[in-house]
C-alpha distance (Angstrom), angle and dihedral (degrees) to the residues before:
residue distance angle dihedral
M1 . . .
S2 3.82 . .
E3 3.82 91.6 .
W4 3.80 91.9 54.5
K5 3.81 113.6 103.5
E6 3.80 126.9 -148.9
Y7 3.79 120.6 -128.1
K8 3.77 141.0 164.8
L9 3.79 110.5 -115.6
G10 3.79 89.4 -118.1
E11 3.82 90.1 58.2
I12 3.79 93.1 61.5
A13 3.82 96.6 40.8
V14 3.77 129.2 86.1
K15 3.78 90.1 -163.0
I16 3.81 137.6 15.5
T17 3.79 112.1 175.5
K18 3.79 142.4 127.4
G19 3.77 139.2 -127.7
T20 3.78 137.0 -107.6
T21 3.79 132.6 -124.3
P22 3.84 109.7 -111.7
S23 3.82 91.1 -128.2
N24 3.82 88.8 64.4
I25 3.80 89.2 67.8
G26 3.79 95.2 39.4
S27 3.81 96.4 -97.0
G28 3.79 134.6 111.8
F29 3.77 143.0 -160.7
S30 3.80 125.8 -70.4
E31 3.79 134.8 -146.5
K32 3.80 89.0 -118.4
G33 3.77 139.8 -1.7
V34 3.81 131.7 81.2
N35 3.81 116.9 16.4
Y36 3.79 113.4 -107.3
I37 3.80 113.3 -162.3
K38 3.80 120.5 -153.4
S39 3.81 128.0 -167.8
E40 3.82 93.3 -100.9
A41 3.81 89.2 64.5
V42 3.83 89.8 67.2
D43 3.81 123.8 72.0
Y44 3.80 138.2 -172.9
N45 3.82 90.3 -102.8
G46 3.79 88.9 69.4
R47 3.80 94.8 -109.0
I48 3.80 128.8 133.6
N49 3.80 110.2 -148.5
N50 3.80 107.0 -144.3
T51 3.82 92.3 -168.3
T52 3.82 88.6 73.9
F53 3.82 95.7 54.2
V54 3.79 118.7 121.7
F55 3.78 123.7 -163.0
I56 3.79 143.3 -119.5
D57 3.80 127.9 -170.7
N58 3.81 123.6 -106.4
A59 3.81 93.0 -104.0
T60 3.82 91.3 57.1
H61 3.81 90.6 44.9
E62 3.81 89.8 54.9
K63 3.81 91.4 50.7
L64 3.82 90.0 51.8
K65 3.81 94.5 58.2
R66 3.82 94.0 143.8
S67 3.80 91.9 64.9
Q68 3.80 100.9 38.2
L69 3.80 104.3 131.6
Q70 3.79 130.0 -130.4
T71 3.79 133.7 -162.8
D72 3.84 111.4 -78.2
D73 3.80 94.4 20.2
I74 3.81 109.6 144.6
L75 3.81 115.3 -134.8
F76 3.80 114.4 -150.3
S77 3.82 123.1 -172.8
M78 3.80 108.1 -126.6
A79 3.82 103.7 166.9
G80 3.78 135.4 45.2
A81 3.78 135.1 36.4
F82 3.81 95.6 -48.2
L83 3.79 113.1 54.7
G84 3.79 126.1 -179.1
K85 3.80 98.7 31.7
T86 3.79 109.0 147.8
G87 3.77 138.0 -164.5
I88 3.78 134.1 171.2
V89 3.79 121.4 -130.5
T90 3.81 117.1 -123.6
S91 3.79 128.6 -161.5
E92 3.81 90.6 -109.7
M93 3.83 89.8 66.4
L94 3.80 95.2 55.2
P95 2.94 138.7 144.4
A96 3.78 89.7 45.8
N97 3.79 143.4 146.2
T98 3.79 135.9 -170.1
N99 3.80 143.9 -155.8
Q100 3.81 137.9 -112.7
A101 3.82 94.0 -87.0
L102 3.81 90.1 70.2
A103 3.77 125.6 61.9
I104 3.80 117.6 -145.7
I105 3.80 113.4 -138.5
R106 3.82 112.5 -168.3
L107 3.79 111.4 -176.5
N108 3.78 134.8 -146.9
Q109 3.79 96.4 -116.2
S110 3.79 92.8 -160.3
I111 3.82 85.1 71.3
A112 3.79 107.0 23.8
V113 3.80 136.9 35.9
P114 3.84 107.5 -137.8
R115 3.80 95.7 -139.7
F116 3.80 91.8 50.1
V117 3.82 91.4 51.5
H118 3.80 89.1 45.5
F119 3.81 90.6 56.4
Y120 3.80 90.9 44.3
L121 3.81 91.7 54.9
R122 3.80 91.0 48.2
Q123 3.80 92.6 63.6
K124 3.79 114.2 120.3
K125 3.80 92.5 -124.0
V126 3.81 91.5 54.0
V127 3.81 93.2 48.0
E128 3.80 91.3 47.9
Y129 3.81 91.2 48.7
V130 3.79 92.4 50.5
N131 3.80 91.4 50.0
S132 3.81 91.2 48.1
M133 3.81 89.6 55.7
S134 3.80 90.4 68.1
S135 3.81 97.7 39.6
Q136 3.82 92.4 111.7
S137 3.80 94.1 50.5
A138 3.82 124.0 95.2
Q139 3.82 89.2 -146.0
P140 3.83 109.1 42.7
N141 3.79 110.9 -124.6
V142 3.76 143.8 130.1
N143 3.78 124.7 -150.2
L144 3.79 131.2 -129.9
E145 3.80 92.3 -103.0
E146 3.80 91.1 55.7
I147 3.81 91.1 48.5
S148 3.81 90.4 49.4
S149 3.81 89.6 52.3
L150 3.81 94.6 56.8
E151 3.81 109.8 122.1
I152 3.78 120.5 -126.0
K153 3.80 135.1 176.4
L154 3.78 119.9 -143.6
P155 3.81 132.0 -169.3
S156 3.79 121.6 -159.2
L157 3.81 119.3 -52.7
T158 3.81 89.5 -107.8
S159 3.80 92.1 53.6
Q160 3.80 91.3 45.0
T161 3.80 90.2 53.5
V162 3.81 93.9 48.4
I163 3.81 93.2 46.8
A164 3.82 92.2 46.7
E165 3.82 91.6 49.9
I166 3.82 92.3 51.3
L167 3.80 92.9 47.3
S168 3.82 91.9 45.0
S169 3.80 89.8 52.7
L170 3.81 90.7 51.5
D171 3.81 89.9 46.4
D172 3.81 90.7 53.1
K173 3.81 91.4 50.0
I174 3.80 91.3 49.4
E175 3.80 90.5 49.8
L176 3.80 91.2 48.3
N177 3.82 90.7 50.6
K178 3.82 89.7 50.4
K179 3.80 90.1 53.2
I180 3.81 91.3 47.8
N181 3.82 90.7 49.4
K182 3.81 90.4 47.8
N183 3.81 90.6 51.6
L184 3.82 90.7 49.1
E185 3.82 91.1 48.8
D186 3.80 90.7 50.0
L187 3.80 89.9 48.7
A188 3.81 91.3 49.9
Q189 3.81 91.2 49.2
A190 3.81 91.3 49.1
L191 3.81 91.5 48.0
F192 3.83 91.7 48.3
K193 3.81 90.7 51.5
Q194 3.80 91.9 46.7
W195 3.81 93.6 49.9
F196 3.80 105.4 33.4
I197 3.81 105.7 25.5
D198 3.81 103.1 30.1
F199 3.85 90.0 30.8
E200 3.78 92.7 -135.8
F201 3.81 95.3 136.5
P202 3.83 112.5 144.1
N203 3.80 116.5 -88.1
E204 3.80 124.4 -146.5
K205 3.81 88.4 -74.2
G206 3.77 92.8 50.1
E207 3.80 91.8 -109.0
P208 3.85 124.5 131.7
H209 3.83 106.4 -89.3
K210 3.79 104.4 -136.6
S211 3.80 100.9 36.4
S212 3.82 90.2 45.1
G213 3.80 91.5 60.4
G214 3.79 98.1 -94.0
E215 3.81 113.6 170.4
M216 3.80 116.3 -94.8
M217 3.80 132.9 -175.5
D218 3.79 137.7 -164.5
S219 3.81 121.2 -100.8
E220 3.80 138.7 165.4
F221 3.82 86.5 -90.5
G222 3.78 93.9 50.3
E223 3.78 128.4 -101.8
I224 3.82 115.1 -6.5
P225 3.81 133.4 169.0
K226 3.79 114.7 -77.9
G227 3.80 111.2 -96.2
W228 3.81 94.2 29.1
K229 3.78 117.0 119.7
P230 3.82 124.3 -147.9
G231 3.80 117.9 -143.1
K232 3.77 148.1 120.0
L233 3.79 124.9 -67.3
G234 3.81 90.3 -109.1
D235 3.80 90.0 58.9
F236 3.78 91.2 66.0
V237 3.80 106.8 28.8
S238 3.78 138.3 36.2
V239 3.82 113.0 -116.2
K240 3.79 116.6 -157.9
G241 3.79 134.8 170.1
G242 3.77 126.1 -134.5
T243 3.78 132.1 -135.2
T244 3.77 132.3 -127.8
P245 3.81 114.6 -118.4
S246 3.76 119.2 -141.8
T247 3.79 112.5 -98.3
T248 3.81 89.0 -148.6
E249 3.80 91.5 67.7
P250 3.82 114.6 93.5
A251 3.82 89.2 -136.3
F252 3.81 89.9 66.3
W253 3.79 90.8 64.3
N254 3.80 100.9 28.7
G255 3.81 102.8 36.1
S256 3.79 124.0 118.2
F257 3.85 97.9 -132.8
N258 3.79 126.5 86.5
W259 3.80 117.0 -120.2
T260 3.80 120.6 -157.9
S261 3.80 129.4 -160.8
P262 3.83 129.8 -169.6
R263 3.79 88.5 -100.6
D264 3.81 89.6 63.1
L265 3.80 91.6 53.2
S266 3.81 92.4 58.6
N267 3.80 88.8 65.3
L268 3.80 96.6 52.5
């Protein structure tokens, strides 16, 4: 770490500014045109969701020259309930513009690699610090001067590039796994509906029950497969509550049985 140098964010940037709402210059949004990125498009995972973009026309974009975006600009949420969200602008998003809730951080790339700085700003400790800066304000926000004063440590450009590439690769794998999990969840939901709502579970021949002429009967919930029984959860299972052992008892710490709390279930 001895070769890492300390900077203020403003010292490694050629520009730190923010956008303007089109209505402030007498314009509005369009059905199509130039991408206009709002704070809600950016999340704490460092992603910019292009499905949330709205649009302005070219004339409005030209009037808002200060906030016209470039490739590798870092967007940083500086107003609203969620401060310190960051995203990095890619060429596919351009032309694009943004509003006053997002700061635009354009770096001096002879000193700093944008993706490295992007990952640095995404650290939990940085996000928590930024949010603590506005803790005394009724409307959460940080200003451009405060953003410029954020401290950052940088290694050499070569090291920044290598680190950013490794982290980007991990980010891509995480995103791919999320998409795979989402597809599996959607598949499970579709299968549940097919089997237990549409009653098209496979019969002994592997054919869908209802559409293959499987026997059905009336119930208080409507038509259900013959032999099924409607009821409440308590009719079929035993529901019991647990108790909380005293943490002052030695057995709590030295016992041989596992003890589970609701907090543990959220991580399953």
